[in-house]
C-alpha positions, 0 to 999 in steps of 0.5 A: 595656770601659769603666772606671768612675772614682769621685772621692772627695775634699773639695777641689773643685779635686781633682775638677776637676783629675782630671776634666779629665784623665780626660775626655781618656782613652778608654774611661773614664767619670767618675762623680759623687762626692766625699766621704771614703772612709769615708762613700762606701762606700754610694756605691761600692756604688751606682755599682759603679766599677772605679776609685776615686780618693781624695784624701789629704793630709799633714795629721792626717786622712791616717791617717783617710783611709788607714784609709778606703781599707782599709775600702773595699777590705774591703767592695769588694775588686774595685775598684782604688784610686788615691790622689792627694795633694800633697807628697813624703812617702814615709811618706804614699805607703807608708801609702796603698799599704799601705792597698790603693791600687794606685798613688799620683799626686802633685798636680798630676797629670801626664797621662802619670802618670795614663795609666800608672795607668789602663793598669796597672788595665787590665792587672789588669782583663783578667788571667785569674783563677786557677781552682780554687785553682791556684797558680804554679810557684816556681823558685829560682836559687841557689848557695852560691859567689859569682861564678857568674852566679846573678842573670844566669841568673835575670833572663834565665830570667825574661824568657824565661818572661815572653815566653811569658806576659806579666804572668804571670811575677814575678822576686823579688830576695830578696838584702837585702844585694847585690840587683842585679836592677834594675841588670840590668834598668835599672829604678828601684825604689820599693818592695821585697820588704820591703813584701811579705814584711815583712807577708804578711798584708796582701798581696792582688792589688791591693796586690801589683800596686801594688808591682811594677815592669814591664819592657818584656819583659812581666816583672814584678819585685819588687826588693830594697831600694835600700839594704843591709838588715841584717835578714833575713826569717824562715822564716814571713815567706818561706813566707807571702809566697810562698803569696800571691805564687804565687796571682797568677802562673804562674811565680815566679823567686827570685834567692836570696842565698848564705846558708843562713839561715832565709828562704833555706831556707824559699824553697828548701823552697817551691820547685817547682824549685831551679836549683843553679848550679855552676862547673867549677873545684875551689874552686867545685865544693868549695863546691857539693858542700858546699852540697848536703850542707847542703841534704840535712842540712836536709831539702830534697827533692833530687828538685827540685834541678836542677844548672846548670853555668854558663860551661861551657868545653872549657878548664875544669879539671873536666869536666861528667862529673866534676862529675856524679860529685862531686855525685851528681846529674845535670847538668840544664843547661850554659850556655856561656861567653860572657863578652863577651855577658853583660858587655855586657848587664849594663853596658847593663841589657838581658838578653842574651836580648833584646840578643843573641837569636841568641847561643849563651848566649841560645839555651841560656836559651831552651831552659832556660826551655822545660824549666823551664816544663814541669817537664822535666829535661834530664840529661846522661848519667852518665859519667866518675869521676876519684878525683883530682878528687874528692880535690881537691874534698873536701880543697882548702884554699885 
């Protein structure tokens, strides 16, 4: 497969610079072009390129050029647009990406950056199209109490799924206040969930692929904002955003905040599976039981709730069997307590399923991912009711 590249711009130096670099890239054919994106619509139709590289600048014509990119993609939605411009204006970069550019390259263009952009487009071109309106599975990892390892579970689960289906799994960090997925994966975010859920009506596959980060494991990531945000997503924004996202990925894993705001509830409602994380001590179990009661009152379908006991240990104050009775739900999975392995992986920014694949916690997450991918439950057997534990869970005051 040869990628056909059309250059669009008014500066002769722009065309000369890019052609010089592209001529060194194998399986790329540079087409004759130049001119602005609006006037070049007919040229694009004639040449039928795979990639259009458009010159953008920070002058008064930037808006005109970005509008041209949007118009170009409206008429030719199958092409990939790469914006190329001088300067460091974040506003210009975001504007070009929102217009539909899959990547923004700064001039002078470095060969490594250009190669990465071409590689990204190669992956998109080779990606199998979802057929028959098939949509991906959305899995939420959620807890109503902090400190239970939700982000660690979500990250490692997503990596396990991505190892089986590279480039088909998206991890979404919906915690606008304390999102830390990128720290767990040692990634540096440029764009965030706000660029998708803030304007879901503008999102298509090319736009989405231009925003996400790619981890070495094959996982794609849509991170939380780098700075703490006070705003929250509305239910409509989350619902619309997930409808778009799940059309382009086999699995979408959501790392959710602890709140029960409209956006969180909408995410849970849209999920095919809810991995509800609990801990085996009285305060954590009390918060978890109350959280389940809240979900029931809000109309969440409890048949898709899977209770995950994290950091299970024989020395825990509450047994797994007792937890099952308190919450009136089967235990879907027990993840063992391996504090040193987990903390080391967090500090290094490498998921423990990659850093310590032979550890018990890594093996447990691999098996959990198989159950999640197949939609199969692994409930523990019902057993053991201790009234004293139940009383403490529901009356504990401090």
